[in-house]
C-alpha positions in Angstrom: 5.6 50.8 -10.7 6.3 53.8 -12.9 9.1 53.5 -15.5 10.8 56.6 -13.9 10.8 54.9 -10.5 12.4 51.8 -12.0 15.2 53.9 -13.6 15.8 55.7 -10.3 16.0 52.3 -8.5 18.5 51.0 -10.9 20.7 54.1 -10.5 20.5 53.9 -6.7 21.3 50.3 -6.5 24.4 50.2 -8.7 26.8 47.6 -7.4 24.4 46.3 -4.7 21.9 44.9 -7.3 23.5 41.5 -7.0 23.1 41.5 -3.3 19.5 42.5 -3.5 18.8 39.6 -5.8 19.7 37.1 -3.0 16.8 35.6 -1.0 15.3 35.7 3.0 11.9 34.4 4.5 9.2 31.8 5.1 6.2 30.4 3.3 4.7 32.4 0.5 3.4 35.2 2.6 4.9 38.6 3.3 6.2 42.4 6.4 10.1 44.0 10.8 10.8 42.6 11.7 5.4 45.0 10.7 5.2 42.1 8.4 3.7 41.2 5.1 1.2 38.5 4.7 2.0 36.3 1.7 -0.9 34.6 0.0 -0.7 30.8 -0.1 0.3 29.3 -3.4 0.8 25.8 -4.7 4.6 26.2 -4.7 5.3 27.4 -1.1 8.8 26.5 0.2 9.6 24.9 3.5 11.1 27.2 6.1 13.5 26.7 8.9 12.0 25.8 12.3 14.5 26.9 15.1 13.8 27.3 18.8 13.4 31.0 19.8 16.0 32.2 22.2 14.9 35.6 23.4 12.1 34.2 25.5 14.3 31.5 26.9 16.9 33.9 28.3 17.0 35.0 32.0 16.9 38.8 32.7 19.7 40.4 30.5 22.0 42.6 32.5 22.3 46.1 31.1 26.0 45.7 30.6 25.5 42.7 28.4 22.3 43.8 26.5 24.0 45.3 23.4 26.0 42.1 22.8 23.0 39.9 23.4 20.9 42.0 21.0 23.6 41.7 18.3 23.8 38.0 18.6 20.0 37.6 18.6 20.0 39.6 15.3 22.7 37.2 14.0 20.4 34.2 14.8 17.6 35.8 12.9 19.9 36.6 10.0 21.0 33.0 9.8 17.4 31.9 9.7 16.8 34.4 6.9 19.8 33.0 4.9 18.7 29.4 5.1 15.1 30.3 4.2 16.5 32.0 1.2 18.2 28.8 0.2 15.1 26.8 0.8 13.1 29.2 -1.4 15.7 28.6 -4.2 15.5 24.9 -3.6 11.7 25.0 -4.0 12.2 26.6 -7.4 15.2 24.6 -8.6 15.7 21.4 -6.5 19.3 20.1 -6.1 21.1 17.3 -4.3 19.8 14.0 -3.0 17.5 13.1 -0.1 20.1 14.2 2.5 20.9 17.6 0.8 18.8 19.8 3.2 20.2 18.0 6.3 23.8 18.2 5.1 23.9 21.6 3.3 21.4 23.6 5.3 20.3 22.3 8.7 23.8 20.9 9.7 25.7 24.1 8.9 22.9 26.2 10.5 23.3 24.2 13.7 27.0 24.8 13.8 26.5 28.6 13.3 23.9 28.7 16.0 26.2 26.9 18.5 28.8 29.6 18.0 26.3 32.4 18.4 24.6 30.9 21.4 28.1 30.4 23.0 28.8 34.1 22.5 25.5 35.0 24.3 26.5 32.8 27.2 29.9 34.5 27.3 28.3 37.9 27.4 26.5 37.0 30.6 29.6 35.4 32.1 31.9 38.3 31.2 30.1 40.7 33.5 29.8 38.3 36.4 26.2 37.1 35.7 25.4 33.4 35.8 26.0 31.8 32.4 22.8 30.4 30.9 22.9 27.0 29.2 21.5 27.5 25.7 22.9 24.2 24.1 19.4 22.8 23.5 18.4 25.8 21.3 21.0 25.1 18.6 19.3 22.4 16.5 16.7 23.3 13.9 14.3 21.3 11.7 11.8 22.3 8.9 8.4 23.7 8.9 5.7 22.5 6.5 5.5 24.4 3.3 4.1 27.9 3.8 4.6 28.0 7.6 6.7 31.0 8.7 9.8 30.8 10.8 9.7 32.0 14.3 12.4 34.6 15.0 13.7 36.5 18.0 13.1 40.0 16.8 13.9 43.2 18.6 13.6 43.7 22.3 10.1 44.5 23.5 8.4 43.1 20.4 5.7 40.5 20.8 5.0 37.4 18.8 6.6 34.1 18.1 7.1 34.8 14.5 6.4 37.4 12.0 4.0 38.0 9.2 5.5 38.7 5.9 8.8 38.4 4.4 10.2 37.1 7.9 13.5 40.6 8.6 16.7 37.1 9.1 14.6 39.1 11.1 10.4 41.0 12.1 9.8 42.5 8.8 8.6 40.8 5.8 11.2 38.7 7.7 11.7 38.8 7.9 10.0 35.5 8.3 7.4 34.9 10.3 4.1 34.4 8.7 5.2 36.0 5.6 8.2 37.6 4.3 9.5 39.2 7.9 13.0 41.0 9.2 15.4 38.8 9.5 13.4 38.3 10.6 11.9 39.5 12.9 12.9 41.0 9.8 11.2 42.3 6.7 8.6 43.8 8.7 11.0 43.6 11.6 11.6 40.7 13.5 8.4 40.3 15.3 10.0 38.1 17.8 9.5 37.0 21.4 9.0 39.1 24.5 12.0 40.3 26.4 13.4 43.7 27.2 17.1 44.5 27.4 18.5 47.8 28.5 20.3 49.6 25.7 18.7 47.4 23.1 19.3 48.0 19.5 16.5 49.5 17.4 15.0 47.4 14.6 13.7 48.0 11.1 9.9 48.6 10.7 8.8 48.0 7.1 5.2 47.9 5.9 3.5 44.6 5.3 3.4 43.8 1.6 -0.2 43.1 0.7 -0.5 41.0 -2.4 -3.5 39.8 -4.5 -3.8 36.1 -5.2 -0.5 34.9 -6.7 -0.8 33.0 -9.9 0.8 29.5 -9.7 3.1 30.4 -12.6 4.5 33.4 -10.7 4.7 31.7 -7.3 8.4 30.8 -7.5 9.5 34.2 -8.5 7.3 36.0 -5.9 8.5 33.6 -3.2 12.1 34.4 -4.0 11.5 38.1 -3.9 9.7 37.9 -0.6 12.6 36.1 0.7 14.8 38.9 -0.6 12.8 41.4 1.3 13.2 39.5 4.5 16.9 39.1 4.0 17.2 42.8 3.4 15.5 43.5 6.7 17.6 41.0 8.5 20.8 42.6 7.2 19.6 46.0 8.2 18.6 44.8 11.7 22.1 43.2 12.1 23.7 46.5 11.2 21.6 48.3 13.7 22.6 45.8 16.3 26.2 46.5 15.5 25.6 50.2 15.8 24.2 49.7 19.3 27.5 48.3 20.3 29.8 50.6 18.3 28.0 53.8 17.3 29.2 55.6 14.2 28.3 58.6 12.0 26.3 61.6 12.8 22.5 62.2 13.4 21.6 61.3 9.8 23.8 58.2 9.6 20.9 55.7 10.0 18.8 57.5 7.4 21.7 57.8 4.9 23.5 54.5 5.4 20.7 52.1 6.4 17.1 53.3 5.7 17.9 55.0 2.4 19.8 52.1 0.8 17.1 49.7 2.2 14.4 51.6 0.4 16.3 51.4 -2.9 16.7 47.6 -2.5 13.0 47.2 -1.7 12.0 49.3 -4.7 13.9 46.9 -6.9 12.5 43.7 -5.2 8.9 45.0 -5.3 9.3 45.9 -8.9 10.4 42.4 -9.7 7.3 41.1 -7.9 5.1 43.3 -10.1 6.9 42.1 -13.2 6.3 38.5 -12.1 2.5 39.1 -12.2 2.7 41.0 -15.5 4.8 38.3 -17.1 2.1 35.6 -16.7 -0.7 37.9 -17.9 -2.1 38.8 -14.5 -2.8 42.4 -13.5 0.3 44.1 -12.3 -0.1 45.2 -8.6 1.1 48.6 -7.5 3.5 48.0 -4.6 5.2 51.5 -4.5 3.7 52.2 -1.1 5.6 49.4 0.6 9.1 50.5 -0.2 9.8 53.0 2.7 10.7 51.7 6.2 11.2 53.3 9.5 12.5 52.2 12.9 10.9 50.4 15.8 
């Protein structure tokens, strides 16, 4: 990536640089919730394995669809957050044998219980039969390199996502790669299911990487997780917009897609540097920074 591009990215990022440094996604592959295929490496992290919810729901009443879409985006975002932690754990292990159960899977189940309860209430509030989603709360772990399945945006097909996993389908947002949060990065390439008035989701290009050197695998994995988390966060914001619209016609471009591009520029630049730092040829990933909407 050109030096000028890096300087521009730094100027654009400003105070959100710390946030962009956080991690989302599954395996070591990359694309929203369109996803990126991450090449397998010797240091792939485990990913969260949660039951998908969209494909288990009955027909969603139009009056409840916006709330349901927002909560599905929340589920994907939580998967992205925990995949981020697992990616860090693969690079710098901490805790004892029960650490993942106690610090990741246990809290994740509690958060999913609350979100699933809100989905049930959304049905009940408008007089529809309340579904029983209790069995979808508990999660386990995938084998290293296996992407997380996510719910994705309404009308998208696929159990998971390629790429960074967009907490949703994009990279990755999980996902067979980094994916939108699920999902995200790429955008959540989730299950089938249409809901009237459904929120739009982020559509980021798959990040195509050459073979990742083992010495760079940890850093690349972390940055793919970051891409997925960014997609998940943007998808969650779009879900909120579907419930409470704000801004004018350029709001999404200026407040969501523009900042997302700046964050992706920084993350992609760090992936390039990770290759260069270990003596491998630096890939040119500039073409994967800009996202649109599904």
